[in-house]
C-alpha positions in Angstrom: -9.7 -83.4 -72.2 -9.3 -84.1 -75.9 -7.8 -82.3 -78.9 -10.6 -80.8 -81.1 -8.7 -81.6 -84.3 -7.5 -85.2 -83.9 -9.1 -86.5 -80.7 -5.8 -87.2 -78.9 -6.1 -87.5 -75.1 -4.5 -84.5 -73.6 -3.2 -83.8 -70.1 -4.4 -80.7 -68.3 -2.2 -77.7 -68.9 -0.8 -78.8 -72.3 -0.5 -75.9 -74.7 -0.3 -78.0 -77.9 -1.5 -81.4 -79.1 1.4 -83.8 -79.2 0.0 -85.6 -82.3 -1.1 -82.8 -84.6 0.5 -79.7 -83.0 -2.8 -77.8 -82.8 -2.8 -75.1 -80.0 -5.2 -75.7 -77.2 -7.9 -73.2 -76.3 -7.0 -70.8 -73.6 -9.2 -71.5 -70.6 -11.5 -68.6 -69.7 -10.5 -66.4 -66.8 -12.0 -67.0 -63.5 -15.2 -65.1 -62.9 -15.6 -63.7 -59.4 -17.7 -66.2 -57.6 -20.0 -66.2 -54.7 -17.3 -65.7 -52.1 -16.2 -62.5 -53.8 -19.8 -61.2 -53.9 -20.2 -62.1 -50.2 -17.1 -60.3 -49.2 -18.1 -57.3 -51.2 -21.6 -57.3 -49.8 -20.3 -57.8 -46.2 -18.2 -54.6 -46.6 -21.2 -52.6 -47.8 -23.4 -53.9 -44.9 -20.6 -53.0 -42.4 -20.4 -49.5 -43.8 -24.2 -49.2 -43.7 -24.3 -50.3 -40.0 -21.6 -47.7 -39.1 -23.7 -45.0 -40.7 -26.7 -46.2 -38.7 -24.6 -45.9 -35.5 -23.6 -42.3 -36.5 -27.3 -41.4 -37.3 -28.4 -42.8 -33.9 -25.7 -40.8 -32.1 -26.6 -37.7 -34.0 -30.3 -38.2 -33.3 -29.5 -38.6 -29.6 -27.4 -35.4 -29.5 -29.9 -33.3 -31.4 -32.8 -34.6 -29.2 -30.8 -33.7 -26.1 -30.1 -30.2 -27.5 -33.7 -29.7 -28.5 -35.1 -30.9 -25.2 -32.7 -28.6 -23.3 -33.9 -25.7 -25.4 -37.5 -26.7 -24.7 -36.9 -27.0 -21.0 -35.3 -23.5 -20.9 -38.2 -22.1 -22.9 -40.9 -23.6 -20.7 -39.2 -22.7 -17.5 -39.0 -19.0 -18.3 -35.3 -18.9 -18.5 -35.3 -17.9 -22.1 -36.5 -14.3 -22.1 -40.0 -12.9 -22.6 -41.2 -16.0 -24.5 -41.6 -17.8 -21.2 -45.0 -16.2 -20.7 -47.8 -16.6 -23.1 -51.6 -17.0 -23.5 -51.5 -20.4 -21.8 -50.3 -18.9 -18.5 -53.9 -18.7 -17.1 -55.3 -21.7 -18.9 -56.4 -25.0 -17.5 -53.0 -26.6 -18.3 -50.4 -24.4 -16.5 -46.9 -24.6 -18.0 -45.3 -25.5 -14.6 -47.6 -28.6 -14.5 -48.0 -29.6 -18.1 -44.6 -28.7 -19.4 -42.5 -31.0 -17.3 -44.8 -33.9 -18.1 -44.6 -33.3 -21.8 -40.8 -32.9 -21.6 -40.5 -36.3 -19.7 -42.6 -38.1 -22.4 -40.5 -36.5 -25.2 -37.3 -37.4 -23.4 -38.5 -41.0 -23.1 -39.5 -41.1 -26.8 -36.2 -39.6 -27.9 -34.2 -42.1 -25.8 -36.2 -45.1 -27.1 -35.9 -43.9 -30.7 -32.1 -43.6 -30.3 -31.9 -47.1 -28.7 -33.9 -48.4 -31.7 -31.5 -46.8 -34.1 -28.5 -48.2 -32.3 -30.2 -51.6 -32.4 -30.5 -51.3 -36.2 -26.8 -50.6 -36.5 -25.9 -53.4 -34.1 -28.2 -55.9 -35.9 -26.5 -55.1 -39.2 -23.0 -55.1 -37.8 -23.5 -58.5 -36.2 -25.4 -59.7 -39.2 -28.3 -60.9 -37.0 -31.2 -62.6 -38.9 -33.6 -60.0 -37.5 -31.3 -57.1 -38.3 -32.3 -57.0 -42.0 -36.0 -56.7 -41.2 -35.6 -54.1 -38.4 -33.3 -52.1 -40.7 -36.0 -52.1 -43.5 -38.6 -50.9 -41.0 -36.3 -48.2 -39.7 -35.5 -47.1 -43.3 -39.2 -46.6 -44.0 -39.5 -44.6 -40.7 -36.6 -42.2 -41.5 -37.5 -41.6 -45.1 -39.3 -38.4 -44.2 -36.4 -36.9 -42.1 -34.8 -34.9 -44.9 -31.9 -34.9 -45.9 -29.9 -37.4 -43.8 -32.8 -39.7 -43.0 -34.0 -39.8 -46.6 -30.5 -40.6 -47.8 -30.0 -43.3 -45.2 -33.4 -44.8 -45.8 -32.9 -45.0 -49.5 -29.4 -46.5 -49.1 -30.7 -49.1 -46.6 -33.6 -50.1 -48.9 -31.4 -50.4 -51.9 -28.9 -52.6 -49.9 -31.4 -54.9 -48.2 -34.4 -55.3 -50.4 -34.7 -57.7 -53.3 -34.2 -61.4 -53.7 -30.5 -61.2 -54.5 -29.7 -59.0 -51.4 -31.8 -61.2 -49.2 -30.0 -64.3 -50.3 -26.6 -62.6 -49.9 -27.6 -61.3 -46.4 -28.7 -64.8 -45.3 -25.4 -66.3 -46.4 -23.2 -63.8 -44.6 -21.1 -65.5 -41.9 
């Protein structure tokens, strides 16, 4: 490092030039580097994964409640609505209802497992976690209001070159 006025060789940290007395320029403050950005981004991804876990649990609980209601409705335990125009049709409720309920139970369980996998992939910062979360975000966009908010937040956090680069560099 040299003095800008007289060219004298200066030691790092000197405030004035020993030859001409000119004050040295103040070094610029440190700008937050990549490590700061990575730590900040990691905290946001952790929060996003926790919200995916909460959404998966909420989805499982609401599916369970809905299927319990449907089962009561189809098994005539829910008042006069247990009988309807389908009672004499080709698909009797006592045959068709349990089959449909079993398929819906299976779908609800697989959907909740998928949502838990999204949260786990983001929490563990798995390489596949980002892509699975983006797919899940598009799938939940139409589930207003929680799914829409979570989908938009996920897409904002994970899409784009900068976010992809930061995600790939997370430890």
